[in-house]
C-alpha positions as CSV (number, residue, x, y, z in Angstrom):
1,D,-6.1,-13.6,9.2
2,F,-8.2,-11.8,10.8
3,Y,-6.0,-8.5,10.3
4,L,-6.8,-9.2,6.4
5,Y,-10.3,-10.0,6.6
6,L,-10.2,-6.5,8.8
7,A,-8.4,-4.5,6.1
8,A,-10.5,-6.2,3.4
9,A,-13.4,-4.7,5.3
10,I,-12.3,-1.7,5.7
11,V,-11.1,-1.4,2.2
12,T,-14.8,-2.2,1.0
13,V,-16.6,0.1,3.2
14,R,-14.7,3.1,2.0
15,Q,-15.4,2.4,-1.5
16,L,-19.0,1.8,-0.6
17,I,-18.7,5.5,1.2
18,Q,-16.9,6.9,-1.7
19,R,-19.3,5.8,-4.3
20,A,-22.3,6.6,-1.9
21,R,-20.9,10.1,-1.7
22,T,-20.6,10.8,-5.7
23,L,-24.1,9.2,-6.2
24,Y,-26.2,10.6,-3.7
25,R,-25.1,14.0,-3.1
26,W,-27.2,17.0,-3.0
27,D,-27.3,20.2,-4.5
28,T,-26.9,22.2,-1.1
29,R,-24.4,20.8,0.2
30,P,-21.6,22.2,2.5
31,T,-18.6,22.6,1.3
32,T,-16.8,22.7,4.6
33,R,-15.6,19.1,6.8
34,R,-15.7,21.1,9.3
35,L,-18.1,19.0,11.3
36,K,-20.1,20.9,14.6
């Protein structure tokens, strides 16, 4: 059961991050996905 809850939490967090990324994107955002 723990793994089912963990998978559901991961899916929920990923959806929230993607929704926040589309909603709160700023205009002068760097287009590359490199991490420095």
